[in-house]
PADO-595356 format. One record per residue (C-alpha): residue number from 1; x, y, z; residue in one letter. Coordinates in nm, 4 decimals. Each point is the difference from the previous one (the first is absolute). Example, Ala and Ser with C-alpha at 12.3 -4.5 7.8 and 13.67 -1.06 7.14 Angstrom:
! residues 2
1; 1.2300; -0.4500; 0.7800; a
2; 0.1370; 0.3440; -0.0660; s
This chain:
! residues 487
1; -9.0310; 4.9370; -2.9721; x
2; 0.2164; 0.1832; -0.2631; x
3; 0.2973; -0.1630; -0.1729; x
4; 0.2534; 0.2212; -0.1804; x
5; 0.2197; -0.1771; -0.2525; x
6; 0.3227; 0.1373; -0.1511; x
7; 0.2604; -0.1236; -0.2457; x
8; 0.3000; -0.1244; 0.1973; x
9; 0.2468; 0.1535; 0.0524; x
10; -0.0011; 0.2902; -0.2527; x
11; -0.1025; 0.3372; 0.1558; x
12; -0.0958; 0.1227; -0.3505; x
13; -0.3029; -0.2292; 0.0084; x
14; -0.1310; 0.1304; 0.3316; x
15; -0.1938; 0.2662; -0.1916; x
16; -0.1806; -0.2753; -0.1911; x
17; -0.1356; -0.1886; 0.3034; x
18; -0.3127; -0.2042; -0.0418; x
19; -0.2256; -0.0040; 0.3007; x
20; -0.2571; -0.2745; 0.0504; x
21; -0.2450; 0.0112; 0.2920; x
22; -0.1872; -0.2929; 0.1569; x
23; -0.1758; -0.0529; 0.3290; x
24; 0.2107; -0.1416; 0.2806; x
25; -0.1371; -0.3318; 0.1258; x
26; 0.1107; -0.2641; 0.2389; x
27; 0.3592; -0.0831; -0.0610; x
28; 0.0316; 0.3065; -0.2241; x
29; 0.3065; 0.2130; -0.0299; x
30; 0.0492; 0.1992; 0.3195; x
31; 0.1541; 0.3112; -0.1548; x
32; -0.0047; 0.2208; -0.3088; x
33; 0.2826; 0.1782; -0.1788; x
34; 0.2376; -0.0530; -0.2911; x
35; 0.1197; -0.3534; -0.0622; x
36; 0.2369; -0.0953; -0.2805; x
37; -0.1524; -0.1526; -0.3143; x
38; 0.1382; -0.2518; -0.2445; x
39; 0.3342; -0.1673; 0.0208; x
40; 0.2030; 0.0725; 0.3077; x
41; -0.3080; 0.0403; 0.2267; x
42; 0.1251; -0.1015; 0.3463; x
43; -0.2303; -0.2404; 0.1832; x
44; -0.1719; 0.1091; 0.3221; x
45; 0.1262; -0.2653; 0.2363; x
46; -0.2049; 0.1432; 0.2873; x
47; -0.3359; -0.0734; -0.1622; x
48; -0.0404; -0.3433; -0.1705; x
49; -0.3254; 0.0777; -0.1869; x
50; 0.1328; 0.3244; -0.1367; x
51; 0.3172; -0.1772; -0.1078; x
52; -0.2069; -0.2671; -0.1810; x
53; -0.2164; 0.2557; -0.1809; x
54; 0.3040; 0.1977; -0.1069; x
55; 0.1555; -0.3170; -0.1383; x
56; -0.3183; -0.0659; -0.2017; x
57; 0.0037; 0.3555; -0.1323; x
58; 0.3617; -0.0410; -0.1052; x
59; -0.0828; -0.3217; -0.1851; x
60; -0.2992; 0.1512; -0.1818; x
61; 0.1957; 0.3116; -0.0866; x
62; 0.2756; -0.2017; -0.1686; x
63; -0.2604; -0.1861; -0.2082; x
64; -0.1754; 0.3174; -0.1094; x
65; 0.3058; 0.2189; -0.0580; x
66; -0.0061; -0.0925; -0.3716; x
67; -0.3478; 0.1466; -0.0395; x
68; 0.1390; 0.3543; 0.0024; x
69; -0.0919; 0.1415; -0.3363; x
70; 0.1252; 0.2922; -0.1962; x
71; -0.1197; 0.1056; -0.3429; x
72; 0.1877; 0.2639; -0.1858; x
73; -0.1581; 0.1622; -0.3039; x
74; 0.2160; 0.2337; -0.2243; x
75; 0.2344; 0.2730; -0.1170; x
76; 0.3000; 0.2273; -0.0353; x
77; 0.3366; -0.0102; 0.1637; x
78; 0.2159; 0.2338; 0.1969; x
79; 0.3336; 0.0148; 0.1686; x
80; -0.1779; 0.0427; 0.3335; x
81; -0.0672; -0.3243; 0.1857; x
82; -0.3363; -0.0605; 0.1605; x
83; 0.0475; -0.2252; 0.3041; x
84; -0.2910; -0.2082; 0.1201; x
85; -0.0323; -0.1726; 0.3377; x
86; 0.1136; -0.3619; 0.0119; x
87; -0.2711; -0.2635; -0.0372; x
88; -0.1813; -0.0523; 0.3269; x
89; -0.2767; -0.2414; 0.0920; x
90; -0.1580; 0.0474; 0.3430; x
91; -0.2417; -0.2504; 0.1561; x
92; -0.2035; -0.0048; 0.3189; x
93; -0.2865; -0.2052; 0.1336; x
94; -0.3311; 0.1787; -0.0315; x
95; -0.2638; -0.2171; 0.1723; x
96; -0.0045; -0.3166; -0.2063; x
97; 0.1348; 0.1813; -0.3091; x
98; 0.3453; 0.0879; -0.1376; x
99; 0.0973; 0.3471; -0.1269; x
100; 0.2786; 0.0106; -0.2636; x
101; 0.1482; 0.3341; -0.1130; x
102; 0.2297; 0.0022; -0.3065; x
103; 0.2242; 0.3023; -0.0572; x
104; 0.1998; 0.0654; -0.3204; x
105; 0.3543; -0.1229; -0.0582; x
106; 0.2971; 0.2293; -0.0290; x
107; 0.0804; 0.1777; -0.3288; x
108; 0.3744; -0.0302; -0.0472; x
109; 0.0373; 0.2708; -0.2669; x
110; -0.1881; 0.2562; -0.2040; x
111; -0.3763; -0.0435; -0.0178; x
112; -0.1779; 0.1335; -0.3079; x
113; -0.2417; 0.2877; 0.0339; x
114; -0.3681; -0.0965; -0.0383; x
115; 0.0779; -0.3452; 0.1376; x
116; -0.2782; -0.1265; 0.2270; x
117; 0.1070; -0.1456; 0.3347; x
118; -0.2841; -0.2243; 0.1154; x
119; -0.0192; -0.1121; 0.3643; x
120; -0.2413; -0.2859; 0.0727; x
121; -0.1101; -0.1240; 0.3412; x
122; -0.1806; -0.3369; 0.0306; x
123; -0.2208; -0.1126; 0.2913; x
124; -0.0643; -0.3707; 0.0443; x
125; -0.2241; -0.1418; 0.2739; x
126; -0.2098; -0.2920; 0.1231; x
127; -0.3698; 0.0164; 0.0754; x
128; -0.1521; -0.0895; 0.3377; x
129; -0.0057; -0.3625; -0.1006; x
130; 0.3729; -0.0006; -0.0657; x
131; -0.0328; -0.0123; -0.3794; x
132; 0.2428; 0.2093; -0.2065; x
133; -0.1563; 0.2802; -0.2036; x
134; 0.1168; 0.1653; -0.3257; x
135; 0.2743; 0.2565; 0.0590; x
136; -0.1015; 0.3645; -0.0296; x
137; 0.2564; 0.2300; -0.1718; x
138; 0.0251; 0.3805; 0.0060; x
139; 0.2398; 0.2095; -0.2098; x
140; 0.1249; 0.3562; -0.0231; x
141; 0.2038; 0.1503; -0.2867; x
142; 0.2771; 0.2611; 0.0043; x
143; 0.1175; 0.1619; -0.3242; x
144; 0.3695; 0.0888; -0.0290; x
145; 0.0632; 0.3672; -0.0756; x
146; 0.2328; 0.1452; -0.2620; x
147; 0.3405; 0.0737; 0.1474; x
148; 0.1548; 0.2519; -0.2377; x
149; 0.3694; -0.0080; -0.0842; x
150; 0.2238; 0.2267; -0.2045; x
151; 0.0208; -0.1393; -0.3552; x
152; 0.3241; -0.0857; -0.1762; x
153; 0.0625; 0.2491; -0.2827; x
154; 0.2668; -0.0920; -0.2539; x
155; 0.1049; 0.3054; -0.1977; x
156; 0.1790; 0.0449; -0.3330; x
157; 0.3763; 0.0596; 0.0011; x
158; 0.1493; 0.3441; -0.0470; x
159; 0.0260; 0.0821; -0.3684; x
160; 0.0763; 0.2579; -0.2690; x
161; -0.2555; 0.1470; -0.2400; x
162; -0.0013; 0.2661; -0.2705; x
163; -0.1734; 0.3257; 0.0793; x
164; -0.3629; 0.0408; -0.1170; x
165; -0.0423; -0.3770; -0.0336; x
166; -0.2924; -0.1596; 0.1855; x
167; 0.1389; -0.2666; 0.2325; x
168; -0.1843; -0.2998; 0.1481; x
169; 0.1294; -0.1180; 0.3380; x
170; -0.1056; -0.3618; 0.0829; x
171; -0.0795; -0.1034; 0.3590; x
172; -0.0984; -0.3224; 0.1753; x
173; -0.1868; -0.0061; 0.3318; x
174; -0.0702; -0.2897; 0.2384; x
175; -0.2752; -0.0189; 0.2612; x
176; 0.1453; -0.1005; 0.3395; x
177; -0.3297; 0.0251; 0.1909; x
178; -0.2069; -0.2983; 0.1078; x
179; -0.2824; 0.0851; -0.2401; x
180; -0.0999; 0.2070; -0.3057; x
181; 0.1048; 0.3613; 0.0133; x
182; -0.0158; 0.3049; -0.2279; x
183; 0.3113; 0.2162; -0.0339; x
184; -0.0285; 0.3611; -0.1170; x
185; 0.2753; 0.1162; -0.2346; x
186; 0.1651; 0.3400; 0.0340; x
187; 0.2993; 0.1643; -0.1683; x
188; 0.2326; 0.2885; 0.0822; x
189; 0.2494; 0.1305; -0.2548; x
190; 0.2671; 0.2654; -0.0487; x
191; 0.2409; 0.1064; -0.2770; x
192; 0.3067; 0.2066; 0.0836; x
193; -0.0104; 0.2037; -0.3223; x
194; -0.3201; -0.0061; -0.2009; x
195; -0.3620; -0.1087; 0.0285; x
196; -0.1885; -0.3277; 0.0391; x
197; -0.3137; -0.0790; -0.1966; x
198; -0.2313; -0.2049; 0.2201; x
199; -0.2438; -0.1863; -0.2204; x
200; -0.3625; -0.0576; 0.0870; x
201; 0.0880; -0.3694; -0.0205; x
202; 0.2791; 0.0313; 0.2566; x
203; -0.0575; -0.3620; 0.1055; x
204; -0.0887; -0.2766; -0.2441; x
205; -0.0745; -0.3691; 0.0457; x
206; 0.2617; -0.2576; -0.0948; x
207; -0.1531; -0.0509; -0.3449; x
208; 0.0195; 0.3772; -0.0574; x
209; -0.3606; 0.0108; -0.1189; x
210; -0.1728; 0.1736; 0.2928; x
211; 0.0634; 0.2895; 0.2382; x
212; -0.0003; -0.0920; 0.3702; x
213; 0.0321; 0.1820; 0.3334; x
214; 0.0156; -0.3073; 0.2234; x
215; 0.0633; -0.3720; -0.0131; x
216; -0.1811; -0.2758; 0.1926; x
217; 0.1857; -0.3183; 0.0897; x
218; -0.1193; -0.3172; 0.1704; x
219; 0.1648; -0.2092; 0.2697; x
220; -0.0607; -0.3172; 0.1991; x
221; 0.1888; -0.2585; 0.2026; x
222; 0.0634; -0.3725; -0.0028; x
223; -0.2395; -0.1810; 0.2348; x
224; 0.1496; -0.3461; -0.0626; x
225; 0.3774; -0.0384; -0.0303; x
226; 0.1075; -0.0552; -0.3632; x
227; 0.3027; -0.2067; -0.0986; x
228; 0.2704; 0.0810; -0.2522; x
229; -0.1418; -0.0338; -0.3523; x
230; -0.3647; 0.0375; 0.1023; x
231; -0.2222; 0.1897; -0.2425; x
232; -0.3280; 0.0036; 0.1956; x
233; -0.0045; 0.2158; 0.3127; x
234; -0.2719; -0.0211; 0.2610; x
235; -0.1003; 0.3393; 0.1389; x
236; -0.2872; 0.1350; 0.2138; x
237; -0.3127; 0.0945; -0.1939; x
238; -0.0734; 0.3711; -0.0048; x
239; -0.3525; -0.0169; 0.1366; x
240; -0.1557; 0.1178; -0.3241; x
241; -0.1922; -0.3239; -0.0384; x
242; 0.0807; -0.0145; -0.3694; x
243; 0.0781; -0.3443; -0.1385; x
244; 0.1821; -0.0972; -0.3158; x
245; 0.2982; 0.1549; -0.1734; x
246; -0.0166; 0.3487; 0.1535; x
247; 0.2430; 0.2259; 0.1809; x
248; 0.1177; -0.1032; 0.3463; x
249; 0.0845; 0.3051; 0.2095; x
250; 0.0620; 0.1954; -0.3189; x
251; 0.2224; -0.2652; -0.1598; x
252; -0.1200; -0.1499; -0.3274; x
253; 0.1208; -0.1869; -0.3091; x
254; 0.2774; 0.1786; -0.1874; x
255; 0.1218; 0.1969; 0.3007; x
256; 0.3635; 0.0066; 0.1068; x
257; 0.0612; -0.0914; 0.3648; x
258; 0.3075; -0.0054; 0.2210; x
259; 0.0402; -0.2901; 0.2443; x
260; 0.3115; 0.0202; 0.2116; x
261; 0.2748; 0.1267; -0.2283; x
262; -0.1481; -0.1364; -0.3229; x
263; -0.2492; 0.1250; -0.2570; x
264; -0.2749; -0.2144; -0.1526; x
265; -0.2947; 0.0295; -0.2387; x
266; -0.3486; -0.1042; 0.1137; x
267; -0.1598; -0.2581; -0.2289; x
268; -0.3402; -0.0094; 0.1737; x
269; -0.1806; 0.0602; 0.3273; x
270; -0.2989; -0.1657; 0.1648; x
271; -0.1854; 0.2003; 0.2634; x
272; -0.2129; -0.2319; 0.2107; x
273; -0.2942; 0.1294; 0.1995; x
274; 0.1383; -0.1301; 0.3314; x
275; 0.3170; -0.1465; 0.1412; x
276; 0.2988; 0.0282; -0.2317; x
277; 0.0576; 0.1009; -0.3607; x
278; 0.2827; -0.0794; -0.2428; x
279; 0.2525; 0.1915; -0.2103; x
280; 0.1634; -0.2012; -0.2795; x
281; 0.3362; 0.1109; -0.1430; x
282; 0.1309; -0.0579; -0.3521; x
283; 0.3281; -0.1329; 0.1425; x
284; 0.0928; -0.1850; 0.3172; x
285; 0.1310; 0.1667; 0.3135; x
286; 0.3748; 0.0568; 0.0009; x
287; -0.0030; -0.0240; 0.3791; x
288; -0.2380; -0.1519; 0.2504; x
289; -0.2698; 0.2338; 0.1360; x
290; -0.0695; -0.0557; 0.3713; x
291; -0.3362; 0.0712; 0.1591; x
292; -0.0696; 0.3732; -0.0025; x
293; 0.2372; 0.0880; -0.2877; x
294; -0.1139; 0.3256; -0.1585; x
295; -0.1108; 0.0033; -0.3635; x
296; 0.0248; 0.3563; -0.1327; x
297; -0.1125; 0.1162; -0.3423; x
298; 0.2537; 0.1974; -0.2031; x
299; -0.1135; 0.2587; -0.2520; x
300; 0.1639; 0.2410; -0.2441; x
301; -0.0592; 0.3542; -0.1176; x
302; 0.1670; 0.2807; -0.1957; x
303; 0.0735; 0.3605; 0.0936; x
304; 0.0181; 0.2363; -0.2985; x
305; 0.1578; 0.3483; -0.0190; x
306; 0.1911; 0.2197; -0.2454; x
307; 0.3016; 0.1962; 0.1287; x
308; 0.1099; 0.2987; -0.2098; x
309; 0.3439; 0.1221; 0.1039; x
310; 0.1609; 0.3356; -0.0736; x
311; 0.3471; -0.1145; 0.1062; x
312; 0.1646; -0.3178; -0.1194; x
313; 0.0273; -0.2846; 0.2531; x
314; -0.2642; 0.1484; 0.2283; x
315; -0.1177; -0.2218; 0.2862; x
316; -0.3618; -0.1128; 0.0009; x
317; -0.1286; -0.1656; 0.3171; x
318; -0.3228; -0.1976; 0.0090; x
319; -0.1352; -0.1324; 0.3306; x
320; -0.2937; -0.2397; -0.0218; x
321; -0.1859; -0.1166; 0.3102; x
322; -0.2679; -0.2639; 0.0590; x
323; -0.2199; 0.0637; 0.3023; x
324; -0.2426; -0.2400; 0.1651; x
325; -0.1145; -0.0302; 0.3606; x
326; 0.3598; -0.0485; 0.1174; x
327; 0.2912; 0.2441; -0.0525; x
328; 0.0706; 0.0659; -0.3667; x
329; 0.2725; -0.1605; -0.2078; x
330; 0.1953; 0.2445; -0.2141; x
331; 0.3177; 0.0201; -0.2011; x
332; 0.1908; 0.2615; -0.1952; x
333; 0.1262; -0.0464; -0.3541; x
334; 0.2665; 0.2343; -0.1372; x
335; 0.0100; 0.0716; -0.3723; x
336; 0.2715; 0.1955; -0.1782; x
337; -0.1687; 0.2119; -0.2661; x
338; 0.2135; 0.0726; -0.3020; x
339; -0.0767; 0.2744; -0.2451; x
340; -0.0614; -0.1172; -0.3545; x
341; 0.1941; 0.1279; -0.2958; x
342; -0.2465; 0.1365; -0.2589; x
343; 0.2163; 0.0950; -0.2966; x
344; -0.0948; 0.2582; -0.2626; x
345; 0.1240; -0.0485; -0.3579; x
346; 0.0171; 0.2505; -0.2888; x
347; 0.1144; -0.0748; -0.3566; x
348; 0.1611; 0.2808; -0.2016; x
349; 0.1474; 0.0231; -0.3525; x
350; 0.1799; 0.2549; -0.2173; x
351; 0.1158; 0.0147; -0.3634; x
352; 0.3702; 0.0819; 0.0323; x
353; 0.0177; 0.1131; -0.3649; x
354; -0.2346; 0.2974; 0.0219; x
355; -0.0484; 0.3096; 0.2163; x
356; -0.2261; 0.0207; 0.1847; x
357; 0.0078; -0.3745; 0.0620; x
358; -0.3601; -0.0086; 0.1207; x
359; -0.2958; 0.2280; 0.0657; x
360; -0.2618; -0.1666; 0.2217; x
361; -0.0937; -0.1624; 0.3255; x
362; 0.2243; 0.0039; 0.3033; x
363; 0.3566; 0.1079; -0.0678; x
364; 0.3317; -0.0537; 0.1714; x
365; 0.3533; 0.1118; -0.0865; x
366; 0.2799; -0.2515; 0.0395; x
367; 0.3402; -0.0960; -0.1379; x
368; 0.0166; -0.3768; -0.0165; x
369; 0.3626; -0.0080; -0.1089; x
370; -0.0882; -0.1948; -0.3154; x
371; 0.1523; 0.2698; -0.2263; x
372; -0.2969; 0.2198; -0.0813; x
373; 0.0696; 0.2472; 0.2776; x
374; -0.2549; 0.1617; 0.2292; x
375; -0.3491; 0.0171; -0.1434; x
376; -0.3708; 0.0122; 0.0651; x
377; -0.1930; -0.3233; 0.0252; x
378; -0.3796; -0.0111; -0.0322; x
379; -0.2771; -0.2437; 0.0767; x
380; -0.1842; 0.0946; -0.3226; x
381; 0.0310; 0.2066; -0.3233; x
382; 0.3142; -0.1642; -0.1428; x
383; 0.0416; -0.0627; -0.3745; x
384; 0.2805; -0.1438; -0.2109; x
385; 0.1092; -0.0966; -0.3499; x
386; 0.1316; -0.3380; -0.1098; x
387; 0.3669; -0.0235; 0.0906; x
388; -0.0226; 0.2457; 0.2897; x
389; 0.0940; -0.1005; 0.3554; x
390; -0.2378; -0.0092; 0.2947; x
391; 0.1239; -0.0030; 0.3577; x
392; -0.2363; -0.1507; 0.2591; x
393; 0.0190; 0.1026; 0.3664; x
394; -0.1804; -0.1897; 0.2782; x
395; -0.0317; 0.1639; 0.3414; x
396; -0.0858; -0.2068; 0.3104; x
397; -0.0843; 0.1878; 0.3236; x
398; -0.0450; -0.1437; 0.3493; x
399; -0.2088; 0.2657; 0.1808; x
400; 0.1235; 0.1432; 0.3275; x
401; -0.1348; -0.1684; 0.3137; x
402; -0.0123; -0.3426; -0.1547; x
403; 0.2136; -0.3064; 0.0479; x
404; 0.3081; -0.0962; -0.1948; x
405; -0.0750; -0.1672; -0.3336; x
406; 0.2239; -0.2931; -0.0817; x
407; 0.0846; -0.1939; -0.3143; x
408; -0.1035; 0.2894; -0.2265; x
409; 0.0268; -0.1001; -0.3672; x
410; -0.1094; 0.2039; -0.3049; x
411; -0.1065; -0.2219; -0.2915; x
412; -0.0734; 0.1735; -0.3316; x
413; -0.0595; -0.1886; -0.3308; x
414; 0.1543; 0.1677; -0.3020; x
415; -0.2987; 0.1563; -0.1827; x
416; -0.1108; -0.1132; -0.3447; x
417; 0.1459; 0.1793; -0.3028; x
418; 0.3165; 0.0809; 0.1905; x
419; 0.3420; -0.1543; 0.0471; x
420; 0.1893; 0.0056; 0.3268; x
421; 0.3215; 0.2045; -0.0112; x
422; 0.2697; -0.2375; 0.1192; x
423; 0.1311; 0.0489; 0.3524; x
424; -0.1758; 0.3326; 0.0490; x
425; -0.1455; -0.0501; 0.3510; x
426; 0.0381; 0.2353; 0.2994; x
427; -0.1146; 0.0096; 0.3636; x
428; -0.0302; 0.2584; 0.2751; x
429; -0.0111; -0.2066; 0.3242; x
430; -0.1609; 0.2909; 0.1864; x
431; 0.2981; 0.2306; 0.0415; x
432; -0.0950; 0.2392; -0.2847; x
433; 0.2942; -0.1182; -0.2126; x
434; -0.0310; -0.2484; -0.2900; x
435; 0.2372; -0.2890; -0.0542; x
436; 0.0153; -0.0635; -0.3762; x
437; 0.1866; -0.3294; -0.0016; x
438; -0.2812; -0.2470; -0.0457; x
439; 0.0395; -0.2622; -0.2713; x
440; -0.2386; -0.2409; -0.1676; x
441; 0.1976; -0.3025; 0.1184; x
442; -0.0412; -0.1817; 0.3284; x
443; 0.3307; 0.1080; 0.1462; x
444; -0.0637; 0.0947; 0.3651; x
445; -0.0782; 0.3644; -0.0709; x
446; -0.3416; 0.1578; 0.0674; x
447; -0.1688; -0.0763; -0.3346; x
448; -0.0597; -0.2552; -0.2730; x
449; -0.2066; -0.0473; -0.3159; x
450; -0.1428; -0.3480; -0.0475; x
451; -0.2654; -0.1095; -0.2518; x
452; -0.0817; 0.3576; -0.0954; x
453; -0.0526; 0.1236; 0.3590; x
454; 0.2245; 0.2501; 0.1743; x
455; 0.0446; -0.0718; 0.3714; x
456; 0.1454; 0.2655; 0.2291; x
457; 0.0721; -0.1025; 0.3602; x
458; -0.0905; 0.3337; 0.1506; x
459; 0.0690; 0.1531; 0.3386; x
460; 0.3089; -0.0791; 0.2031; x
461; 0.1883; -0.3246; -0.0346; x
462; -0.1873; -0.1683; -0.2847; x
463; 0.1841; -0.2203; -0.2517; x
464; -0.1035; -0.1775; -0.3183; x
465; 0.0705; -0.3304; 0.1735; x
466; -0.3635; 0.0209; 0.1039; x
467; -0.0198; 0.2133; 0.3137; x
468; -0.1696; 0.3369; -0.0094; x
469; 0.1211; 0.2915; 0.2056; x
470; -0.1518; 0.1625; 0.3072; x
471; -0.1772; 0.3338; 0.0039; x
472; -0.0448; 0.1949; 0.3207; x
473; -0.3086; 0.2083; 0.0760; x
474; 0.0142; 0.3465; -0.1551; x
475; 0.2444; -0.1052; -0.2746; x
476; -0.0416; -0.0187; -0.3816; x
477; 0.2048; -0.2271; -0.2235; x
478; 0.0197; 0.0236; -0.3818; x
479; 0.0776; -0.2335; -0.2869; x
480; 0.0624; 0.1038; -0.3616; x
481; 0.0688; -0.1631; -0.3366; x
482; 0.0016; 0.0930; -0.3721; x
483; -0.1720; -0.1404; -0.3117; x
484; -0.0141; 0.1098; -0.3637; x
485; -0.3140; 0.0225; -0.2093; x
486; 0.0267; -0.2605; -0.2761; x
487; 0.0278; 0.1355; -0.3577; x
């Protein structure tokens, strides 16, 4: 005679029927087929013996329901929930013995990868003399797979950088999977006007002491609910069998982890060989962590490039992506690249009392408006006698294609063995015409002489109140002053 037993009344359990067969004897059950198991089993009022046996089965089942066992051993967390069947204990009479089957309880949230789900069935029975015998268990293990998830990539804000300057872009990345995962790093870049130097160390670790092409981050989940303020979290072991203070699902001491909306530092980890392991935080939880809460490691890295623009305020776009088993996370950072102002400076001099005034080096002809008229200035080959007057000319050029130079100030100490000619200071702001109204006093004009140093606030808009002028690309400004050779 065959008895088929099912969980009552859920149809989802029909696929997990337990069938127990025994010989039909006098007074045995007259039919076979599914009968409800557990609570809610309707009695068979048409057959007293069957009704009595079913009542006994119900009673035994309630007593043995607690024997359902589930052991979970380890690892990483994910946003994907792994649902397990509700706990189920099925019993049926088998001769003089009792068969008890324990199925795992339900996982209410994320289950860590590498966790071991252990299902144990126990058979208890009496011998022919009616004496109880030791229960016989049998187990089977199931290891939870990695369920990959797109990581969270936090990118640097848009910024501005000078052209030709190597720029480090800092990133943080969080593992949202249910276990350890490696993310490959890739970059795409473009500059509207100019070129980009991609260094061999395009990606660097957070300490900026090693080149990387990928980053590996751990993850796990809470296997026992943790209260607000808790520092020790119980998690599944990762099946590695390693004991002591070692990594649990890739998480180890010193790592940064994200739990809920908050970030923590790991103080220590203990990876037990079976059952559960622990992750200890340096600070208490800022919010309670229910069963299954994901614990994701957060790492950092740097992307390094050098944009060289040919047009000021060019747009440089850098797109960094992190790719694991799930779709990649990526983000674009926009950088405004400004051309740098690399000024060229030449110092000239002439002796206004002799002709020719000079005879060497680079020459230039100018009229500074300081009374000596137009003349030739040289960078070398100038001589003079005591009492003669020297006129110094300083030329400052901002090459074409560069950026505007601001706060341009010419500072020139009066040379030894000379005396500054009072109020003889001139400036060409870049128009080709000198303004010869500079004085030695601080009086809101473009020049001053203080403590033996002549200061000319060159370019456009400079004043001796302390602000230098501006000099556009492709423009040259001049400053000039006179001294006499001491007798």
